[in-house]
DRENFITOR-27856 format. One record per residue (C-alpha): x, y, z; residue in one letter. Coordinates in steps of 0.05 Angstrom, whole numbers, plus 5000, padded with zeros to 4 digits. Layout:
BEGIN
(pt (X; Y; Z); A)
...
//
This chain:
BEGIN
(pt (5004; 5002; 5004); X)
(pt (5029; 5071; 4985); X)
(pt (4986; 5132; 5020); X)
(pt (5004; 5201; 5026); X)
(pt (4972; 5245; 5084); X)
(pt (4968; 5325; 5066); X)
(pt (4946; 5365; 5127); X)
(pt (4965; 5369; 5206); X)
(pt (4887; 5353; 5215); X)
(pt (4906; 5280; 5205); X)
(pt (4963; 5280; 5261); X)
(pt (4911; 5259; 5310); X)
(pt (4888; 5203; 5268); X)
(pt (4956; 5184; 5257); X)
(pt (4969; 5178; 5331); X)
(pt (4904; 5125; 5337); X)
(pt (4918; 5084; 5278); X)
(pt (4952; 5020; 5281); X)
(pt (5021; 5037; 5243); X)
(pt (5063; 4978; 5268); X)
(pt (5069; 4949; 5202); X)
(pt (5074; 5019; 5160); X)
(pt (5142; 5056; 5144); X)
(pt (5123; 5129; 5146); X)
(pt (5166; 5187; 5108); X)
(pt (5155; 5252; 5144); X)
(pt (5167; 5314; 5097); X)
(pt (5173; 5388; 5116); X)
(pt (5215; 5411; 5061); X)
(pt (5206; 5485; 5084); X)
(pt (5247; 5474; 5130); X)
(pt (5251; 5424; 5185); X)
(pt (5262; 5359; 5157); X)
(pt (5312; 5396; 5106); X)
(pt (5347; 5424; 5169); X)
(pt (5347; 5358; 5206); X)
(pt (5379; 5324; 5144); X)
(pt (5431; 5385; 5139); X)
(pt (5449; 5375; 5214); X)
(pt (5466; 5300; 5207); X)
(pt (5500; 5309; 5145); X)
(pt (5546; 5362; 5182); X)
(pt (5561; 5313; 5237); X)
(pt (5509; 5323; 5294); X)
(pt (5502; 5268; 5340); X)
(pt (5423; 5268; 5337); X)
(pt (5365; 5314; 5343); X)
(pt (5308; 5306; 5390); X)
(pt (5241; 5334; 5359); X)
(pt (5192; 5357; 5408); X)
(pt (5127; 5391; 5390); X)
(pt (5126; 5451; 5446); X)
(pt (5176; 5500; 5465); X)
(pt (5176; 5484; 5543); X)
(pt (5192; 5409; 5526); X)
(pt (5254; 5437; 5497); X)
(pt (5276; 5483; 5552); X)
(pt (5259; 5426; 5598); X)
(pt (5313; 5382; 5563); X)
(pt (5360; 5438; 5557); X)
(pt (5360; 5450; 5632); X)
(pt (5371; 5378; 5646); X)
(pt (5426; 5379; 5592); X)
(pt (5453; 5447; 5587); X)
(pt (5505; 5419; 5527); X)
(pt (5440; 5408; 5481); X)
(pt (5425; 5460; 5434); X)
(pt (5364; 5490; 5422); X)
(pt (5331; 5496; 5347); X)
(pt (5270; 5517; 5321); X)
(pt (5219; 5566; 5298); X)
(pt (5151; 5603; 5305); X)
(pt (5119; 5636; 5251); X)
(pt (5183; 5615; 5212); X)
(pt (5238; 5659; 5258); X)
(pt (5283; 5628; 5315); X)
(pt (5252; 5630; 5384); X)
(pt (5280; 5679; 5433); X)
(pt (5280; 5686; 5509); X)
(pt (5212; 5722; 5503); X)
(pt (5183; 5659; 5480); X)
(pt (5215; 5616; 5532); X)
(pt (5224; 5658; 5586); X)
(pt (5287; 5640; 5597); X)
(pt (5337; 5631; 5541); X)
(pt (5347; 5647; 5469); X)
(pt (5346; 5588; 5416); X)
(pt (5421; 5572; 5388); X)
(pt (5391; 5564; 5323); X)
(pt (5323; 5572; 5285); X)
(pt (5301; 5533; 5230); X)
(pt (5339; 5549; 5170); X)
(pt (5385; 5493; 5136); X)
(pt (5441; 5538; 5126); X)
(pt (5452; 5547; 5196); X)
(pt (5467; 5480; 5211); X)
(pt (5541; 5479; 5192); X)
(pt (5590; 5433; 5213); X)
(pt (5625; 5491; 5254); X)
(pt (5563; 5500; 5294); X)
(pt (5531; 5432; 5304); X)
(pt (5588; 5379; 5294); X)
(pt (5580; 5323; 5350); X)
(pt (5534; 5361; 5384); X)
(pt (5458; 5340; 5399); X)
(pt (5397; 5382; 5391); X)
(pt (5333; 5390; 5412); X)
(pt (5286; 5419; 5362); X)
(pt (5214; 5450; 5356); X)
(pt (5177; 5476; 5297); X)
(pt (5109; 5490; 5281); X)
(pt (5093; 5430; 5240); X)
(pt (5152; 5381; 5228); X)
(pt (5165; 5358; 5294); X)
(pt (5095; 5349; 5310); X)
(pt (5087; 5310; 5242); X)
(pt (5144; 5261; 5270); X)
(pt (5113; 5255; 5334); X)
(pt (5052; 5235; 5305); X)
(pt (5084; 5175; 5274); X)
(pt (5116; 5143; 5332); X)
(pt (5073; 5079; 5334); X)
(pt (5095; 5066; 5265); X)
(pt (5151; 5003; 5239); X)
(pt (5204; 5055; 5215); X)
(pt (5198; 5131; 5216); X)
(pt (5249; 5167; 5158); X)
(pt (5261; 5239; 5150); X)
(pt (5247; 5258; 5080); X)
(pt (5271; 5321; 5039); X)
(pt (5293; 5329; 4975); X)
(pt (5368; 5331; 4998); X)
(pt (5365; 5259; 5012); X)
(pt (5310; 5232; 4973); X)
(pt (5352; 5181; 4937); X)
(pt (5380; 5156; 5004); X)
(pt (5304; 5143; 5022); X)
(pt (5285; 5119; 4951); X)
(pt (5347; 5066; 4954); X)
(pt (5327; 5047; 5027); X)
(pt (5254; 5035; 5004); X)
(pt (5284; 4988; 4949); X)
(pt (5320; 4953; 4990); X)
(pt (5271; 4938; 5047); X)
(pt (5216; 4937; 5007); X)
(pt (5156; 4958; 5055); X)
(pt (5088; 4925; 5039); X)
(pt (5056; 4989; 5075); X)
(pt (5086; 5056; 5057); X)
(pt (5057; 5123; 5078); X)
(pt (5082; 5192; 5065); X)
(pt (5071; 5244; 5113); X)
(pt (5066; 5317; 5096); X)
(pt (5077; 5369; 5154); X)
(pt (5038; 5424; 5124); X)
(pt (5037; 5495; 5146); X)
(pt (4990; 5522; 5200); X)
(pt (4931; 5477; 5192); X)
(pt (4941; 5470; 5123); X)
(pt (4971; 5429; 5062); X)
(pt (5039; 5458; 5036); X)
(pt (5046; 5455; 4967); X)
(pt (5122; 5442; 4975); X)
(pt (5111; 5378; 5028); X)
(pt (5061; 5353; 4971); X)
(pt (5117; 5365; 4917); X)
(pt (5170; 5326; 4960); X)
(pt (5113; 5269; 4976); X)
(pt (5096; 5269; 4899); X)
(pt (5177; 5255; 4880); X)
(pt (5175; 5201; 4928); X)
(pt (5116; 5166; 4905); X)
(pt (5143; 5175; 4835); X)
(pt (5205; 5148; 4857); X)
(pt (5178; 5088; 4883); X)
(pt (5113; 5077; 4836); X)
(pt (5140; 5019; 4800); X)
(pt (5147; 4985; 4862); X)
(pt (5070; 4994; 4896); X)
(pt (5037; 5005; 4830); X)
(pt (5018; 4923; 4828); X)
(pt (4981; 4938; 4888); X)
(pt (4944; 4985; 4932); X)
(pt (4952; 5052; 4916); X)
(pt (4915; 5107; 4943); X)
(pt (4884; 5164; 4910); X)
(pt (4929; 5213; 4957); X)
(pt (4988; 5184; 4924); X)
(pt (4964; 5192; 4849); X)
(pt (4948; 5261; 4871); X)
(pt (5021; 5278; 4900); X)
(pt (5051; 5244; 4842); X)
(pt (5008; 5281; 4788); X)
(pt (5024; 5349; 4830); X)
(pt (5099; 5332; 4827); X)
(pt (5105; 5313; 4755); X)
(pt (5067; 5378; 4735); X)
(pt (5115; 5417; 4771); X)
(pt (5183; 5373; 4765); X)
(pt (5209; 5414; 4705); X)
(pt (5229; 5471; 4749); X)
(pt (5212; 5460; 4817); X)
(pt (5239; 5530; 4844); X)
(pt (5189; 5562; 4799); X)
(pt (5130; 5522; 4822); X)
(pt (5145; 5532; 4896); X)
(pt (5146; 5604; 4875); X)
(pt (5070; 5596; 4878); X)
(pt (5073; 5564; 4953); X)
(pt (5048; 5600; 5015); X)
(pt (5117; 5584; 5048); X)
(pt (5158; 5596; 4985); X)
(pt (5133; 5664; 4975); X)
(pt (5135; 5678; 5048); X)
(pt (5218; 5660; 5062); X)
(pt (5229; 5690; 4990); X)
(pt (5203; 5755; 5009); X)
(pt (5253; 5756; 5072); X)
(pt (5326; 5777; 5052); X)
(pt (5361; 5737; 5106); X)
(pt (5317; 5675; 5092); X)
(pt (5304; 5675; 5017); X)
(pt (5369; 5634; 5004); X)
(pt (5335; 5579; 5043); X)
(pt (5291; 5562; 4987); X)
(pt (5335; 5546; 4932); X)
(pt (5377; 5497; 4989); X)
(pt (5312; 5459; 4998); X)
(pt (5307; 5441; 4933); X)
(pt (5377; 5415; 4923); X)
(pt (5360; 5341; 4904); X)
(pt (5400; 5287; 4931); X)
(pt (5456; 5333; 4955); X)
(pt (5456; 5295; 5023); X)
(pt (5471; 5228; 5020); X)
(pt (5441; 5211; 5091); X)
(pt (5387; 5167; 5117); X)
(pt (5358; 5200; 5181); X)
(pt (5307; 5154; 5219); X)
(pt (5267; 5172; 5283); X)
(pt (5276; 5108; 5327); X)
(pt (5228; 5087; 5382); X)
(pt (5259; 5131; 5428); X)
(pt (5243; 5192; 5392); X)
(pt (5308; 5211; 5373); X)
(pt (5332; 5228; 5303); X)
(pt (5395; 5197; 5279); X)
(pt (5432; 5185; 5223); X)
(pt (5429; 5110; 5196); X)
(pt (5495; 5074; 5181); X)
//
């Protein structure tokens, strides 16, 4: 079975589903999963995704060496929101350089991406997807050939996000022959069709997306968009394991 979910409204239902035989791949293209993949590619030890700012702060209080990363409304979380500390990093993949995060562990909270990962915790495996590591994810799926693959779009606020649908559609397109003989949900066909329509120029396509327009309008963040669509620029397979921690798979 190949299926896609599009909006955060489906997170609650995911938590209630039996996902024990399902592999989930989570996309938050702009920008959480892209930043996670970048961090691991640049030598971060692990990333702890949490839903709330307070959860990240509590982890940092227990482990002062833990870096704090994340955003609200797209920008880095500051003391005014935490009541105690500025976050070390925002949610731009360009911030996660080897010099800043190499050998470090990171607690991360974002508006949607970390929530999407947490919603999948009951799954057989949970992979972190982005355009950067699309090839690595596709290769793993070709080797492991899971019977049930669920591609989860993180969305924006409580709505679908076009860029996540493009990512989900790209993955569906890459594994299509693997699943086309079985049950392919209409949602997977929709995502694939949207990707195939825009694949000739994804950067042009994403300019019509809500998040794409917002980031491109901000001089300090506009370069993130091209970085997030640099397909197969990071040969990293990232997995959130049963303990809720994202690590690079050897």
